[in-house]
C-alpha positions in Angstrom: 12.6 34.7 -59.1 13.8 34.2 -62.7 17.2 33.1 -61.4 15.6 30.4 -59.2 13.4 29.2 -62.1 16.5 29.2 -64.4 18.6 27.3 -61.8 15.9 24.7 -61.2 15.4 24.2 -64.9 19.1 24.0 -65.5 19.4 21.4 -62.8 16.6 19.3 -64.4 18.0 19.6 -67.9 21.5 18.8 -66.7 20.5 15.4 -65.4 21.2 12.6 -67.9 18.5 10.4 -66.4 15.3 12.2 -67.1 12.6 11.4 -69.6 10.8 13.9 -71.7 7.7 13.4 -69.6 9.6 14.0 -66.4 11.1 17.2 -67.9 7.6 18.4 -68.9 6.4 17.7 -65.3 9.3 19.7 -63.8 8.8 22.5 -66.3 5.1 22.6 -65.5 5.8 22.7 -61.8 8.4 25.5 -62.2 6.1 27.6 -64.3 2.8 26.9 -62.5 1.1 25.1 -65.4 -1.6 23.2 -63.5 -3.4 21.7 -66.6 -0.1 20.3 -67.8 0.6 18.8 -64.4 -2.8 17.1 -64.3 -2.4 15.8 -67.8 1.1 14.5 -67.2 0.4 12.8 -63.9 -2.9 11.3 -65.2 -1.1 9.9 -68.2 0.7 7.5 -65.9 4.0 8.1 -67.8 5.7 9.5 -64.8 5.5 9.1 -61.0 4.2 12.1 -59.2 7.2 12.0 -56.9 9.8 11.3 -59.6 13.1 12.8 -58.6 15.3 14.6 -61.0 18.7 16.3 -61.3 21.7 15.9 -59.1 19.7 17.3 -56.2 16.9 14.8 -56.4 14.1 17.3 -56.3 10.4 16.4 -56.9 7.9 18.5 -58.7 6.4 19.5 -55.4 9.7 20.7 -54.1 10.2 22.8 -57.2 6.7 24.2 -56.8 7.5 25.0 -53.1 10.9 26.5 -53.9 9.2 28.8 -56.5 6.4 29.8 -54.1 3.6 28.4 -56.1 1.0 27.3 -53.6 -1.5 26.2 -56.4 1.1 23.8 -57.8 1.9 22.3 -54.4 -1.8 21.8 -53.6 -2.5 20.2 -57.0 0.5 17.9 -56.7 -0.6 16.9 -53.2 -4.1 16.2 -54.5 -2.5 14.0 -57.2 -0.7 11.9 -54.6 2.6 13.7 -54.1 4.4 13.1 -50.8 4.8 16.5 -49.1 7.5 15.0 -46.9 9.5 13.5 -49.8 13.3 14.0 -49.4 15.9 15.0 -51.9 19.4 13.4 -52.2 20.5 15.2 -49.0 17.3 14.7 -47.0 15.8 18.1 -47.6 12.0 18.5 -47.8 9.8 21.0 -49.5 9.3 22.9 -46.2 13.0 23.4 -45.9 13.2 25.0 -49.4 10.2 27.3 -48.5 11.8 28.2 -45.2 15.1 29.0 -46.7 13.4 31.4 -49.2 11.3 33.0 -46.4 8.0 32.1 -47.9 5.6 32.3 -44.9 2.5 31.4 -46.8 4.1 28.4 -48.4 5.4 27.1 -45.1 2.0 27.4 -43.5 0.3 25.6 -46.5 2.9 22.8 -46.4 2.2 22.2 -42.7 -1.6 22.3 -43.4 -0.9 19.6 -46.1 0.9 17.5 -43.6 4.6 18.6 -43.8 6.7 17.5 -40.9 7.8 20.9 -39.4 10.6 19.1 -37.5 12.0 16.9 -40.3 15.8 16.8 -40.4 18.0 16.5 -43.4 21.0 14.2 -43.6 23.1 16.7 -41.8 20.6 17.4 -39.0 19.3 20.7 -40.3 15.6 21.5 -40.0 13.4 24.1 -41.6 13.8 26.2 -38.4 17.6 26.0 -38.4 17.8 26.7 -42.1 15.5 29.8 -41.6 17.8 31.0 -38.9 20.9 30.5 -41.0 19.3 32.5 -43.8 18.0 35.3 -41.5 14.4 34.5 -42.3 13.0 35.8 -39.0 9.4 35.8 -40.0 9.8 32.1 -40.9 11.4 31.4 -37.6 8.4 32.8 -35.7 5.9 31.0 -38.0 7.7 27.7 -37.7 7.6 28.0 -33.9 3.9 28.8 -34.0 3.4 25.7 -36.1 5.3 23.5 -33.6 8.9 23.6 -34.6 11.3 22.9 -31.8 14.9 24.1 -31.3 
């Protein structure tokens, strides 16, 4: 978990095109700081779906990748697009599926995530779960309507 948080923060900080407010939002999403997320978004200094780093992740994607359901729910309440895509077309549900986070996958679908979304290479949450041997995710995604 610490490695993922470090990687995501490194990716954010390595981007030359981020503002301090954007950095604060991504840090808050990575560490689950709900009050900071609310404060930053309500300040209107950063878009809730601002994309950062060379990957183009949103705060909601970072929350999903870190398994923080409370962050994802709060960001959705604040207007974040649960189906936003990064620079390669990946969505939050794909990050959660790759990690094997059954609860996050279920919550994202409940919040409106497209279980059959494809990235720029044709991969879906289901195909990524299979590649990463996330068998519980494969079953859950099929239950939730994912198709082969």
